[in-house]
PDBQT receptor file of N, H, CA, C and O in Angstrom, charges set to zero:
ATOM      1  N   MET A   1       0.836  -1.181   0.000  1.00  0.00    +0.000 N 
ATOM      2  CA  MET A   1       0.000   0.000   0.000  1.00  0.00    +0.000 C 
ATOM      3  C   MET A   1       0.878   1.241   0.000  1.00  0.00    +0.000 C 
ATOM      4  O   MET A   1       1.859   1.320   0.740  1.00  0.00    +0.000 OA
ATOM      5  N   LYS A   2       0.523   2.198  -0.826  1.00  0.00    +0.000 N 
ATOM      6  H   LYS A   2      -0.274   2.134  -1.427  1.00  0.00    +0.000 HD
ATOM      7  CA  LYS A   2       1.293   3.436  -0.900  1.00  0.00    +0.000 C 
ATOM      8  C   LYS A   2       0.909   4.376   0.236  1.00  0.00    +0.000 C 
ATOM      9  O   LYS A   2      -0.195   4.318   0.777  1.00  0.00    +0.000 OA
ATOM     10  N   GLU A   3       1.850   5.234   0.575  1.00  0.00    +0.000 N 
ATOM     11  H   GLU A   3       2.747   5.281   0.136  1.00  0.00    +0.000 HD
ATOM     12  CA  GLU A   3       1.648   6.188   1.652  1.00  0.00    +0.000 C 
ATOM     13  C   GLU A   3       0.619   7.250   1.293  1.00  0.00    +0.000 C 
ATOM     14  O   GLU A   3       0.380   7.534   0.119  1.00  0.00    +0.000 OA
ATOM     15  N   THR A   4       0.029   7.816   2.299  1.00  0.00    +0.000 N 
ATOM     16  H   THR A   4       0.223   7.585   3.252  1.00  0.00    +0.000 HD
ATOM     17  CA  THR A   4      -0.810   8.995   2.123  1.00  0.00    +0.000 C 
ATOM     18  C   THR A   4       0.115  10.189   2.005  1.00  0.00    +0.000 C 
ATOM     19  O   THR A   4       1.000  10.377   2.840  1.00  0.00    +0.000 OA
ATOM     20  N   THR A   5      -0.078  10.983   0.992  1.00  0.00    +0.000 N 
ATOM     21  H   THR A   5      -0.797  10.830   0.314  1.00  0.00    +0.000 HD
ATOM     22  CA  THR A   5       0.747  12.171   0.807  1.00  0.00    +0.000 C 
ATOM     23  C   THR A   5      -0.095  13.403   1.062  1.00  0.00    +0.000 C 
ATOM     24  O   THR A   5      -1.321  13.311   1.137  1.00  0.00    +0.000 OA
ATOM     25  N   PRO A   6       0.541  14.551   1.196  1.00  0.00    +0.000 N 
ATOM     26  CA  PRO A   6      -0.208  15.767   1.466  1.00  0.00    +0.000 C 
ATOM     27  C   PRO A   6      -1.333  16.036   0.472  1.00  0.00    +0.000 C 
ATOM     28  O   PRO A   6      -2.340  16.638   0.844  1.00  0.00    +0.000 OA
ATOM     29  N   THR A   7      -1.190  15.605  -0.783  1.00  0.00    +0.000 N 
ATOM     30  H   THR A   7      -0.372  15.116  -1.085  1.00  0.00    +0.000 HD
ATOM     31  CA  THR A   7      -2.262  15.841  -1.744  1.00  0.00    +0.000 C 
ATOM     32  C   THR A   7      -3.505  15.042  -1.383  1.00  0.00    +0.000 C 
ATOM     33  O   THR A   7      -4.607  15.410  -1.789  1.00  0.00    +0.000 OA
ATOM     34  N   ALA A   8      -3.353  13.960  -0.631  1.00  0.00    +0.000 N 
ATOM     35  H   ALA A   8      -2.457  13.662  -0.301  1.00  0.00    +0.000 HD
ATOM     36  CA  ALA A   8      -4.486  13.128  -0.242  1.00  0.00    +0.000 C 
ATOM     37  C   ALA A   8      -4.922  13.391   1.197  1.00  0.00    +0.000 C 
ATOM     38  O   ALA A   8      -5.852  12.755   1.693  1.00  0.00    +0.000 OA
ATOM     39  N   MET A   9      -4.261  14.314   1.858  1.00  0.00    +0.000 N 
ATOM     40  H   MET A   9      -3.506  14.832   1.455  1.00  0.00    +0.000 HD
ATOM     41  CA  MET A   9      -4.576  14.610   3.248  1.00  0.00    +0.000 C 
ATOM     42  C   MET A   9      -5.811  15.503   3.317  1.00  0.00    +0.000 C 
ATOM     43  O   MET A   9      -6.140  16.175   2.339  1.00  0.00    +0.000 OA
ATOM     44  N   PRO A  10      -6.498  15.522   4.453  1.00  0.00    +0.000 N 
ATOM     45  CA  PRO A  10      -7.671  16.390   4.599  1.00  0.00    +0.000 C 
ATOM     46  C   PRO A  10      -7.260  17.862   4.583  1.00  0.00    +0.000 C 
ATOM     47  O   PRO A  10      -6.101  18.184   4.847  1.00  0.00    +0.000 OA
ATOM     48  N   PRO A  11      -8.199  18.754   4.275  1.00  0.00    +0.000 N 
ATOM     49  CA  PRO A  11      -7.873  20.190   4.206  1.00  0.00    +0.000 C 
ATOM     50  C   PRO A  11      -7.246  20.734   5.487  1.00  0.00    +0.000 C 
ATOM     51  O   PRO A  11      -6.443  21.666   5.429  1.00  0.00    +0.000 OA
ATOM     52  N   CYS A  12      -7.591  20.178   6.622  1.00  0.00    +0.000 N 
ATOM     53  H   CYS A  12      -8.243  19.421   6.669  1.00  0.00    +0.000 HD
ATOM     54  CA  CYS A  12      -7.019  20.676   7.876  1.00  0.00    +0.000 C 
ATOM     55  C   CYS A  12      -5.510  20.470   7.930  1.00  0.00    +0.000 C 
ATOM     56  O   CYS A  12      -4.813  21.219   8.615  1.00  0.00    +0.000 OA
ATOM     57  N   PHE A  13      -4.988  19.462   7.217  1.00  0.00    +0.000 N 
ATOM     58  H   PHE A  13      -5.553  18.854   6.660  1.00  0.00    +0.000 HD
ATOM     59  CA  PHE A  13      -3.546  19.220   7.184  1.00  0.00    +0.000 C 
ATOM     60  C   PHE A  13      -2.822  20.412   6.563  1.00  0.00    +0.000 C 
ATOM     61  O   PHE A  13      -1.840  20.900   7.122  1.00  0.00    +0.000 OA
ATOM     62  N   ASP A  14      -3.297  20.879   5.420  1.00  0.00    +0.000 N 
ATOM     63  H   ASP A  14      -4.095  20.483   4.966  1.00  0.00    +0.000 HD
ATOM     64  CA  ASP A  14      -2.655  22.011   4.753  1.00  0.00    +0.000 C 
ATOM     65  C   ASP A  14      -2.809  23.290   5.573  1.00  0.00    +0.000 C 
ATOM     66  O   ASP A  14      -1.885  24.101   5.638  1.00  0.00    +0.000 OA
ATOM     67  N   ARG A  15      -3.961  23.472   6.190  1.00  0.00    +0.000 N 
ATOM     68  H   ARG A  15      -4.712  22.814   6.137  1.00  0.00    +0.000 HD
ATOM     69  CA  ARG A  15      -4.161  24.657   7.044  1.00  0.00    +0.000 C 
ATOM     70  C   ARG A  15      -3.189  24.629   8.218  1.00  0.00    +0.000 C 
ATOM     71  O   ARG A  15      -2.610  25.655   8.575  1.00  0.00    +0.000 OA
ATOM     72  N   TRP A  16      -3.012  23.462   8.813  1.00  0.00    +0.000 N 
ATOM     73  H   TRP A  16      -3.482  22.629   8.523  1.00  0.00    +0.000 HD
ATOM     74  CA  TRP A  16      -2.103  23.351   9.946  1.00  0.00    +0.000 C 
ATOM     75  C   TRP A  16      -0.669  23.616   9.506  1.00  0.00    +0.000 C 
ATOM     76  O   TRP A  16       0.063  24.343  10.176  1.00  0.00    +0.000 OA
ATOM     77  N   CYS A  17      -0.266  23.027   8.383  1.00  0.00    +0.000 N 
ATOM     78  H   CYS A  17      -0.861  22.436   7.838  1.00  0.00    +0.000 HD
ATOM     79  CA  CYS A  17       1.089  23.243   7.865  1.00  0.00    +0.000 C 
ATOM     80  C   CYS A  17       1.312  24.710   7.512  1.00  0.00    +0.000 C 
ATOM     81  O   CYS A  17       2.420  25.227   7.655  1.00  0.00    +0.000 OA
ATOM     82  N   GLY A  18       0.262  25.374   7.052  1.00  0.00    +0.000 N 
ATOM     83  H   GLY A  18      -0.638  24.954   6.935  1.00  0.00    +0.000 HD
ATOM     84  CA  GLY A  18       0.363  26.785   6.688  1.00  0.00    +0.000 C 
ATOM     85  C   GLY A  18       0.779  27.671   7.850  1.00  0.00    +0.000 C 
ATOM     86  O   GLY A  18       1.295  28.769   7.640  1.00  0.00    +0.000 OA
ATOM     87  N   ARG A  19       0.563  27.209   9.058  1.00  0.00    +0.000 N 
ATOM     88  H   ARG A  19       0.144  26.317   9.228  1.00  0.00    +0.000 HD
ATOM     89  CA  ARG A  19       0.977  27.980  10.231  1.00  0.00    +0.000 C 
ATOM     90  C   ARG A  19       2.492  28.149  10.290  1.00  0.00    +0.000 C 
ATOM     91  O   ARG A  19       2.991  29.050  10.965  1.00  0.00    +0.000 OA
ATOM     92  N   PHE A  20       3.217  27.293   9.592  1.00  0.00    +0.000 N 
ATOM     93  H   PHE A  20       2.812  26.562   9.044  1.00  0.00    +0.000 HD
ATOM     94  CA  PHE A  20       4.679  27.310   9.622  1.00  0.00    +0.000 C 
ATOM     95  C   PHE A  20       5.295  27.915   8.361  1.00  0.00    +0.000 C 
ATOM     96  O   PHE A  20       6.519  27.971   8.245  1.00  0.00    +0.000 OA
ATOM     97  N   ASP A  21       4.477  28.362   7.426  1.00  0.00    +0.000 N 
ATOM     98  H   ASP A  21       3.483  28.316   7.520  1.00  0.00    +0.000 HD
ATOM     99  CA  ASP A  21       4.987  28.875   6.154  1.00  0.00    +0.000 C 
ATOM    100  C   ASP A  21       5.954  30.047   6.319  1.00  0.00    +0.000 C 
ATOM    101  O   ASP A  21       6.889  30.185   5.531  1.00  0.00    +0.000 OA
ATOM    102  N   ASP A  22       5.745  30.886   7.323  1.00  0.00    +0.000 N 
ATOM    103  H   ASP A  22       4.985  30.773   7.963  1.00  0.00    +0.000 HD
ATOM    104  CA  ASP A  22       6.635  32.035   7.524  1.00  0.00    +0.000 C 
ATOM    105  C   ASP A  22       8.052  31.619   7.900  1.00  0.00    +0.000 C 
ATOM    106  O   ASP A  22       8.991  32.397   7.730  1.00  0.00    +0.000 OA
ATOM    107  N   ILE A  23       8.212  30.421   8.401  1.00  0.00    +0.000 N 
ATOM    108  H   ILE A  23       7.450  29.790   8.539  1.00  0.00    +0.000 HD
ATOM    109  CA  ILE A  23       9.535  29.935   8.801  1.00  0.00    +0.000 C 
ATOM    110  C   ILE A  23      10.397  29.630   7.581  1.00  0.00    +0.000 C 
ATOM    111  O   ILE A  23      11.618  29.784   7.623  1.00  0.00    +0.000 OA
ATOM    112  N   PHE A  24       9.760  29.197   6.494  1.00  0.00    +0.000 N 
ATOM    113  H   PHE A  24       8.768  29.072   6.460  1.00  0.00    +0.000 HD
ATOM    114  CA  PHE A  24      10.483  28.766   5.301  1.00  0.00    +0.000 C 
ATOM    115  C   PHE A  24      10.554  29.896   4.279  1.00  0.00    +0.000 C 
ATOM    116  O   PHE A  24       9.549  30.549   3.999  1.00  0.00    +0.000 OA
ATOM    117  N   SER A  25      11.740  30.126   3.723  1.00  0.00    +0.000 N 
ATOM    118  H   SER A  25      12.557  29.596   3.951  1.00  0.00    +0.000 HD
ATOM    119  CA  SER A  25      11.915  31.224   2.773  1.00  0.00    +0.000 C 
ATOM    120  C   SER A  25      11.684  30.801   1.328  1.00  0.00    +0.000 C 
ATOM    121  O   SER A  25      11.509  31.661   0.465  1.00  0.00    +0.000 OA
ATOM    122  N   HIS A  26      11.680  29.523   1.046  1.00  0.00    +0.000 N 
ATOM    123  H   HIS A  26      11.822  28.825   1.747  1.00  0.00    +0.000 HD
ATOM    124  CA  HIS A  26      11.503  29.030  -0.324  1.00  0.00    +0.000 C 
ATOM    125  C   HIS A  26      10.274  28.131  -0.412  1.00  0.00    +0.000 C 
ATOM    126  O   HIS A  26       9.944  27.405   0.526  1.00  0.00    +0.000 OA
ATOM    127  N   GLN A  27       9.609  28.196  -1.556  1.00  0.00    +0.000 N 
ATOM    128  H   GLN A  27       9.876  28.786  -2.318  1.00  0.00    +0.000 HD
ATOM    129  CA  GLN A  27       8.422  27.373  -1.788  1.00  0.00    +0.000 C 
ATOM    130  C   GLN A  27       8.751  25.880  -1.679  1.00  0.00    +0.000 C 
ATOM    131  O   GLN A  27       7.940  25.098  -1.182  1.00  0.00    +0.000 OA
ATOM    132  N   ALA A  28       9.939  25.490  -2.144  1.00  0.00    +0.000 N 
ATOM    133  H   ALA A  28      10.597  26.126  -2.548  1.00  0.00    +0.000 HD
ATOM    134  CA  ALA A  28      10.343  24.081  -2.073  1.00  0.00    +0.000 C 
ATOM    135  C   ALA A  28      10.419  23.605  -0.619  1.00  0.00    +0.000 C 
ATOM    136  O   ALA A  28      10.078  22.458  -0.329  1.00  0.00    +0.000 OA
ATOM    137  N   GLN A  29      10.856  24.463   0.285  1.00  0.00    +0.000 N 
ATOM    138  H   GLN A  29      11.132  25.395   0.049  1.00  0.00    +0.000 HD
ATOM    139  CA  GLN A  29      10.928  24.093   1.698  1.00  0.00    +0.000 C 
ATOM    140  C   GLN A  29       9.534  23.845   2.265  1.00  0.00    +0.000 C 
ATOM    141  O   GLN A  29       9.321  22.897   3.020  1.00  0.00    +0.000 OA
ATOM    142  N   LYS A  30       8.595  24.700   1.895  1.00  0.00    +0.000 N 
ATOM    143  H   LYS A  30       8.768  25.470   1.281  1.00  0.00    +0.000 HD
ATOM    144  CA  LYS A  30       7.210  24.532   2.354  1.00  0.00    +0.000 C 
ATOM    145  C   LYS A  30       6.633  23.224   1.834  1.00  0.00    +0.000 C 
ATOM    146  O   LYS A  30       5.974  22.491   2.572  1.00  0.00    +0.000 OA
ATOM    147  N   ARG A  31       6.882  22.934   0.567  1.00  0.00    +0.000 N 
ATOM    148  H   ARG A  31       7.417  23.530  -0.033  1.00  0.00    +0.000 HD
ATOM    149  CA  ARG A  31       6.365  21.715  -0.057  1.00  0.00    +0.000 C 
ATOM    150  C   ARG A  31       6.956  20.474   0.606  1.00  0.00    +0.000 C 
ATOM    151  O   ARG A  31       6.231  19.532   0.924  1.00  0.00    +0.000 OA
ATOM    152  N   GLU A  32       8.270  20.474   0.814  1.00  0.00    +0.000 N 
ATOM    153  H   GLU A  32       8.860  21.239   0.556  1.00  0.00    +0.000 HD
ATOM    154  CA  GLU A  32       8.922  19.299   1.394  1.00  0.00    +0.000 C 
ATOM    155  C   GLU A  32       8.567  19.111   2.867  1.00  0.00    +0.000 C 
ATOM    156  O   GLU A  32       8.534  17.982   3.357  1.00  0.00    +0.000 OA
ATOM    157  N   PHE A  33       8.305  20.198   3.568  1.00  0.00    +0.000 N 
ATOM    158  H   PHE A  33       8.333  21.115   3.171  1.00  0.00    +0.000 HD
ATOM    159  CA  PHE A  33       7.817  20.099   4.948  1.00  0.00    +0.000 C 
ATOM    160  C   PHE A  33       6.509  19.311   4.978  1.00  0.00    +0.000 C 
ATOM    161  O   PHE A  33       6.323  18.430   5.817  1.00  0.00    +0.000 OA
ATOM    162  N   ARG A  34       5.607  19.639   4.050  1.00  0.00    +0.000 N 
ATOM    163  H   ARG A  34       5.759  20.354   3.368  1.00  0.00    +0.000 HD
ATOM    164  CA  ARG A  34       4.329  18.929   3.961  1.00  0.00    +0.000 C 
ATOM    165  C   ARG A  34       4.540  17.463   3.557  1.00  0.00    +0.000 C 
ATOM    166  O   ARG A  34       3.890  16.566   4.093  1.00  0.00    +0.000 OA
ATOM    167  N   ASN A  35       5.449  17.233   2.615  1.00  0.00    +0.000 N 
ATOM    168  H   ASN A  35       5.977  17.962   2.179  1.00  0.00    +0.000 HD
ATOM    169  CA  ASN A  35       5.739  15.857   2.196  1.00  0.00    +0.000 C 
ATOM    170  C   ASN A  35       6.297  15.034   3.353  1.00  0.00    +0.000 C 
ATOM    171  O   ASN A  35       5.908  13.884   3.552  1.00  0.00    +0.000 OA
ATOM    172  N   TYR A  36       7.208  15.632   4.111  1.00  0.00    +0.000 N 
ATOM    173  H   TYR A  36       7.524  16.567   3.950  1.00  0.00    +0.000 HD
ATOM    174  CA  TYR A  36       7.817  14.930   5.242  1.00  0.00    +0.000 C 
ATOM    175  C   TYR A  36       6.772  14.589   6.304  1.00  0.00    +0.000 C 
ATOM    176  O   TYR A  36       6.707  13.456   6.782  1.00  0.00    +0.000 OA
ATOM    177  N   LEU A  37       5.959  15.578   6.668  1.00  0.00    +0.000 N 
ATOM    178  H   LEU A  37       6.012  16.498   6.280  1.00  0.00    +0.000 HD
ATOM    179  CA  LEU A  37       4.927  15.318   7.672  1.00  0.00    +0.000 C 
ATOM    180  C   LEU A  37       3.911  14.298   7.177  1.00  0.00    +0.000 C 
ATOM    181  O   LEU A  37       3.447  13.452   7.942  1.00  0.00    +0.000 OA
ATOM    182  N   GLY A  38       3.567  14.381   5.892  1.00  0.00    +0.000 N 
ATOM    183  H   GLY A  38       3.944  15.068   5.271  1.00  0.00    +0.000 HD
ATOM    184  CA  GLY A  38       2.655  13.389   5.320  1.00  0.00    +0.000 C 
ATOM    185  C   GLY A  38       3.229  11.992   5.430  1.00  0.00    +0.000 C 
ATOM    186  O   GLY A  38       2.499  11.036   5.694  1.00  0.00    +0.000 OA
ATOM    187  N   GLY A  39       4.527  11.866   5.231  1.00  0.00    +0.000 N 
ATOM    188  H   GLY A  39       5.120  12.643   5.016  1.00  0.00    +0.000 HD
ATOM    189  CA  GLY A  39       5.189  10.573   5.373  1.00  0.00    +0.000 C 
ATOM    190  C   GLY A  39       5.174  10.070   6.804  1.00  0.00    +0.000 C 
ATOM    191  O   GLY A  39       4.967   8.882   7.052  1.00  0.00    +0.000 OA
ATOM    192  N   LEU A  40       5.396  10.979   7.747  1.00  0.00    +0.000 N 
ATOM    193  H   LEU A  40       5.564  11.944   7.546  1.00  0.00    +0.000 HD
ATOM    194  CA  LEU A  40       5.370  10.580   9.155  1.00  0.00    +0.000 C 
ATOM    195  C   LEU A  40       3.981  10.137   9.594  1.00  0.00    +0.000 C 
ATOM    196  O   LEU A  40       3.838   9.236  10.420  1.00  0.00    +0.000 OA
ATOM    197  N   LEU A  41       2.964  10.774   9.035  1.00  0.00    +0.000 N 
ATOM    198  H   LEU A  41       3.080  11.506   8.363  1.00  0.00    +0.000 HD
ATOM    199  CA  LEU A  41       1.588  10.449   9.412  1.00  0.00    +0.000 C 
ATOM    200  C   LEU A  41       1.020   9.285   8.613  1.00  0.00    +0.000 C 
ATOM    201  O   LEU A  41      -0.079   8.810   8.900  1.00  0.00    +0.000 OA
ATOM    202  N   GLY A  42       1.759   8.825   7.615  1.00  0.00    +0.000 N 
ATOM    203  H   GLY A  42       2.652   9.210   7.382  1.00  0.00    +0.000 HD
ATOM    204  CA  GLY A  42       1.289   7.741   6.757  1.00  0.00    +0.000 C 
ATOM    205  C   GLY A  42       1.278   6.399   7.465  1.00  0.00    +0.000 C 
ATOM    206  O   GLY A  42       1.572   6.303   8.656  1.00  0.00    +0.000 OA
ATOM    207  N   GLU A  43       0.937   5.375   6.717  1.00  0.00    +0.000 N 
ATOM    208  H   GLU A  43       0.697   5.453   5.749  1.00  0.00    +0.000 HD
ATOM    209  CA  GLU A  43       0.735   4.047   7.284  1.00  0.00    +0.000 C 
ATOM    210  C   GLU A  43       1.978   3.163   7.280  1.00  0.00    +0.000 C 
ATOM    211  O   GLU A  43       1.909   2.017   7.723  1.00  0.00    +0.000 OA
ATOM    212  N   SER A  44       3.092   3.655   6.801  1.00  0.00    +0.000 N 
ATOM    213  H   SER A  44       3.148   4.587   6.441  1.00  0.00    +0.000 HD
ATOM    214  CA  SER A  44       4.306   2.848   6.749  1.00  0.00    +0.000 C 
ATOM    215  C   SER A  44       4.750   2.452   8.151  1.00  0.00    +0.000 C 
ATOM    216  O   SER A  44       4.672   3.246   9.089  1.00  0.00    +0.000 OA
ATOM    217  N   GLU A  45       5.213   1.221   8.278  1.00  0.00    +0.000 N 
ATOM    218  H   GLU A  45       5.276   0.576   7.517  1.00  0.00    +0.000 HD
ATOM    219  CA  GLU A  45       5.727   0.771   9.565  1.00  0.00    +0.000 C 
ATOM    220  C   GLU A  45       7.090   1.382   9.851  1.00  0.00    +0.000 C 
ATOM    221  O   GLU A  45       7.466   1.564  11.009  1.00  0.00    +0.000 OA
ATOM    222  N   ARG A  46       7.827   1.697   8.794  1.00  0.00    +0.000 N 
ATOM    223  H   ARG A  46       7.522   1.548   7.853  1.00  0.00    +0.000 HD
ATOM    224  CA  ARG A  46       9.164   2.269   8.940  1.00  0.00    +0.000 C 
ATOM    225  C   ARG A  46       9.094   3.741   8.586  1.00  0.00    +0.000 C 
ATOM    226  O   ARG A  46       8.638   4.094   7.498  1.00  0.00    +0.000 OA
ATOM    227  N   LYS A  47       9.534   4.598   9.476  1.00  0.00    +0.000 N 
ATOM    228  H   LYS A  47       9.905   4.311  10.360  1.00  0.00    +0.000 HD
ATOM    229  CA  LYS A  47       9.414   6.041   9.300  1.00  0.00    +0.000 C 
ATOM    230  C   LYS A  47      10.754   6.706   8.985  1.00  0.00    +0.000 C 
ATOM    231  O   LYS A  47      10.996   7.832   9.420  1.00  0.00    +0.000 OA
ATOM    232  N   ASN A  48      11.631   6.026   8.233  1.00  0.00    +0.000 N 
ATOM    233  H   ASN A  48      11.434   5.111   7.880  1.00  0.00    +0.000 HD
ATOM    234  CA  ASN A  48      12.867   6.679   7.823  1.00  0.00    +0.000 C 
ATOM    235  C   ASN A  48      12.653   7.328   6.455  1.00  0.00    +0.000 C 
ATOM    236  O   ASN A  48      11.732   6.956   5.727  1.00  0.00    +0.000 OA
ATOM    237  N   LEU A  49      13.496   8.291   6.107  1.00  0.00    +0.000 N 
ATOM    238  H   LEU A  49      14.244   8.594   6.698  1.00  0.00    +0.000 HD
ATOM    239  CA  LEU A  49      13.310   9.045   4.862  1.00  0.00    +0.000 C 
ATOM    240  C   LEU A  49      13.333   8.164   3.629  1.00  0.00    +0.000 C 
ATOM    241  O   LEU A  49      12.557   8.378   2.697  1.00  0.00    +0.000 OA
ATOM    242  N   SER A  50      14.204   7.186   3.614  1.00  0.00    +0.000 N 
ATOM    243  H   SER A  50      14.834   7.012   4.370  1.00  0.00    +0.000 HD
ATOM    244  CA  SER A  50      14.307   6.305   2.457  1.00  0.00    +0.000 C 
ATOM    245  C   SER A  50      13.012   5.528   2.240  1.00  0.00    +0.000 C 
ATOM    246  O   SER A  50      12.513   5.453   1.118  1.00  0.00    +0.000 OA
ATOM    247  N   GLN A  51      12.473   4.956   3.300  1.00  0.00    +0.000 N 
ATOM    248  H   GLN A  51      12.878   5.017   4.212  1.00  0.00    +0.000 HD
ATOM    249  CA  GLN A  51      11.233   4.185   3.192  1.00  0.00    +0.000 C 
ATOM    250  C   GLN A  51      10.055   5.081   2.828  1.00  0.00    +0.000 C 
ATOM    251  O   GLN A  51       9.211   4.698   2.018  1.00  0.00    +0.000 OA
ATOM    252  N   MET A  52       9.993   6.278   3.426  1.00  0.00    +0.000 N 
ATOM    253  H   MET A  52      10.678   6.589   4.084  1.00  0.00    +0.000 HD
ATOM    254  CA  MET A  52       8.894   7.191   3.108  1.00  0.00    +0.000 C 
ATOM    255  C   MET A  52       8.953   7.608   1.646  1.00  0.00    +0.000 C 
ATOM    256  O   MET A  52       7.917   7.707   0.990  1.00  0.00    +0.000 OA
ATOM    257  N   ALA A  53      10.147   7.853   1.131  1.00  0.00    +0.000 N 
ATOM    258  H   ALA A  53      10.989   7.773   1.664  1.00  0.00    +0.000 HD
ATOM    259  CA  ALA A  53      10.290   8.246  -0.273  1.00  0.00    +0.000 C 
ATOM    260  C   ALA A  53       9.876   7.110  -1.201  1.00  0.00    +0.000 C 
ATOM    261  O   ALA A  53       9.244   7.355  -2.228  1.00  0.00    +0.000 OA
ATOM    262  N   ASN A  54      10.220   5.883  -0.856  1.00  0.00    +0.000 N 
ATOM    263  H   ASN A  54      10.734   5.685  -0.021  1.00  0.00    +0.000 HD
ATOM    264  CA  ASN A  54       9.835   4.735  -1.678  1.00  0.00    +0.000 C 
ATOM    265  C   ASN A  54       8.331   4.517  -1.695  1.00  0.00    +0.000 C 
ATOM    266  O   ASN A  54       7.788   4.036  -2.689  1.00  0.00    +0.000 OA
ATOM    267  N   ASN A  55       7.657   4.861  -0.619  1.00  0.00    +0.000 N 
ATOM    268  H   ASN A  55       8.098   5.252   0.189  1.00  0.00    +0.000 HD
ATOM    269  CA  ASN A  55       6.222   4.628  -0.499  1.00  0.00    +0.000 C 
ATOM    270  C   ASN A  55       5.372   5.810  -0.940  1.00  0.00    +0.000 C 
ATOM    271  O   ASN A  55       4.154   5.681  -1.063  1.00  0.00    +0.000 OA
ATOM    272  N   ALA A  56       5.986   6.945  -1.175  1.00  0.00    +0.000 N 
ATOM    273  H   ALA A  56       6.975   7.050  -1.075  1.00  0.00    +0.000 HD
ATOM    274  CA  ALA A  56       5.231   8.166  -1.461  1.00  0.00    +0.000 C 
ATOM    275  C   ALA A  56       4.537   8.103  -2.815  1.00  0.00    +0.000 C 
ATOM    276  O   ALA A  56       5.053   7.532  -3.775  1.00  0.00    +0.000 OA
ATOM    277  N   VAL A  57       3.358   8.704  -2.862  1.00  0.00    +0.000 N 
ATOM    278  H   VAL A  57       2.939   9.169  -2.082  1.00  0.00    +0.000 HD
ATOM    279  CA  VAL A  57       2.581   8.826  -4.093  1.00  0.00    +0.000 C 
ATOM    280  C   VAL A  57       2.536  10.303  -4.455  1.00  0.00    +0.000 C 
ATOM    281  O   VAL A  57       2.184  11.133  -3.618  1.00  0.00    +0.000 OA
ATOM    282  N   GLY A  58       2.885  10.637  -5.679  1.00  0.00    +0.000 N 
ATOM    283  H   GLY A  58       3.171   9.962  -6.360  1.00  0.00    +0.000 HD
ATOM    284  CA  GLY A  58       2.792  12.022  -6.133  1.00  0.00    +0.000 C 
ATOM    285  C   GLY A  58       3.873  12.939  -5.607  1.00  0.00    +0.000 C 
ATOM    286  O   GLY A  58       3.726  14.159  -5.673  1.00  0.00    +0.000 OA
ATOM    287  N   VAL A  59       4.944  12.393  -5.093  1.00  0.00    +0.000 N 
ATOM    288  H   VAL A  59       5.064  11.402  -5.039  1.00  0.00    +0.000 HD
ATOM    289  CA  VAL A  59       6.061  13.190  -4.594  1.00  0.00    +0.000 C 
ATOM    290  C   VAL A  59       7.245  12.936  -5.499  1.00  0.00    +0.000 C 
ATOM    291  O   VAL A  59       7.611  11.788  -5.751  1.00  0.00    +0.000 OA
ATOM    292  N   THR A  60       7.847  14.013  -5.991  1.00  0.00    +0.000 N 
ATOM    293  H   THR A  60       7.550  14.946  -5.786  1.00  0.00    +0.000 HD
ATOM    294  CA  THR A  60       9.007  13.870  -6.874  1.00  0.00    +0.000 C 
ATOM    295  C   THR A  60      10.265  14.309  -6.185  1.00  0.00    +0.000 C 
ATOM    296  O   THR A  60      11.343  14.259  -6.776  1.00  0.00    +0.000 OA
TER     297      THR A  60
């Protein structure tokens, strides 16, 4: 089963992440913050970056 990514997360996920947008100076940082959190909240048993990247859907 593939991971849930921010694009598949409920609207409250993006609103919550938006609270931290001022911390990041680049759009890529904001996007990857959401991708990382989506990976942590996903269903994978292993929460390391390599495993999350392998399981991610719609993340490049």
